[in-house]
C-alpha positions as CSV (number, residue, x, y, z in Angstrom):
1,M,26.7,15.7,9.1
2,K,26.5,16.6,5.4
3,S,29.3,19.2,5.8
4,V,31.5,16.6,7.5
5,V,30.9,13.9,4.9
6,Y,30.8,16.0,1.8
7,G,32.8,19.0,2.8
8,G,29.8,21.3,2.4
9,N,30.0,21.4,-1.4
10,F,28.0,18.3,-2.4
11,Q,24.3,18.7,-3.0
12,Y,22.8,15.2,-3.1
13,I,19.3,16.4,-3.8
14,T,18.2,19.0,-6.4
15,A,16.5,22.3,-5.5
16,D,13.1,20.8,-6.3
17,E,13.5,17.7,-4.2
18,R,13.3,17.3,-0.4
19,K,13.9,14.5,2.0
20,M,10.8,12.4,2.9
21,T,9.7,12.8,6.5
22,E,8.3,10.0,8.7
23,R,4.8,11.4,7.8
24,D,5.6,11.1,4.1
25,I,6.7,7.5,4.5
26,A,3.6,6.7,6.5
27,L,1.4,8.1,3.8
28,V,3.1,6.0,1.1
29,A,3.0,2.9,3.3
30,S,-0.7,3.5,4.0
31,H,-1.5,3.0,0.3
32,L,0.4,-0.3,0.2
33,Q,0.2,-3.8,1.6
34,I,3.8,-3.9,2.8
35,R,5.6,-7.1,2.1
36,Y,9.1,-6.0,3.0
37,R,10.6,-3.0,4.8
38,T,14.3,-2.4,5.4
39,Y,16.6,0.4,6.4
40,F,20.0,1.4,5.1
41,N,22.8,3.9,5.7
42,F,23.2,4.2,9.4
43,I,26.8,5.1,9.2
44,V,27.7,4.6,5.5
45,T,27.3,7.8,3.5
46,R,26.8,9.8,6.7
47,I,30.1,9.3,8.4
48,F,32.0,7.0,6.0
49,H,32.0,6.6,2.3
50,D,30.7,3.4,0.8
51,G,33.0,0.4,1.2
52,T,32.3,-3.3,1.2
53,F,33.1,-4.0,4.8
54,L,31.3,-0.9,6.1
55,D,28.2,-1.6,4.0
56,V,28.0,-5.1,5.5
57,A,28.6,-3.8,9.0
58,D,25.9,-1.1,8.5
59,R,23.3,-3.6,7.4
60,I,24.1,-5.9,10.3
61,I,23.7,-3.1,12.8
62,L,20.4,-2.0,11.3
63,K,19.1,-5.6,11.3
64,L,20.1,-6.1,14.9
65,L,18.2,-2.9,15.8
66,G,15.1,-4.3,14.2
67,P,12.2,-1.8,14.4
68,L,14.5,0.8,16.0
69,G,16.4,1.0,12.7
70,R,13.8,3.5,11.4
71,Y,15.1,6.1,13.8
72,V,18.7,5.8,12.7
73,G,18.6,4.6,9.1
74,G,19.2,7.2,6.3
75,R,17.3,5.3,3.6
76,I,14.3,3.0,3.5
77,L,13.2,0.4,1.0
78,L,9.5,-0.5,1.0
79,I,8.1,-3.3,-1.1
80,G,4.4,-3.8,-1.3
81,R,1.3,-4.1,-3.4
82,I,-1.3,-1.5,-4.1
83,P,-4.5,-3.2,-2.7
């Protein structure tokens, strides 16, 4: 999808970064008392560029999917406390 969205020329992570895997996210979450978890970017930034209407539609879709949002969301926000 990156080549479709960005034309193959845009590097949105640097050479020393990598995407977090589900295992990475679970490791971070295991060290927190999670207070809030939400997912973003199901279609926005993957298929379409940011836009007010699309951002809202994207968030609604992910909210309706509930826990299944973790499988299609491109970004995650975790808010928690270190116990």
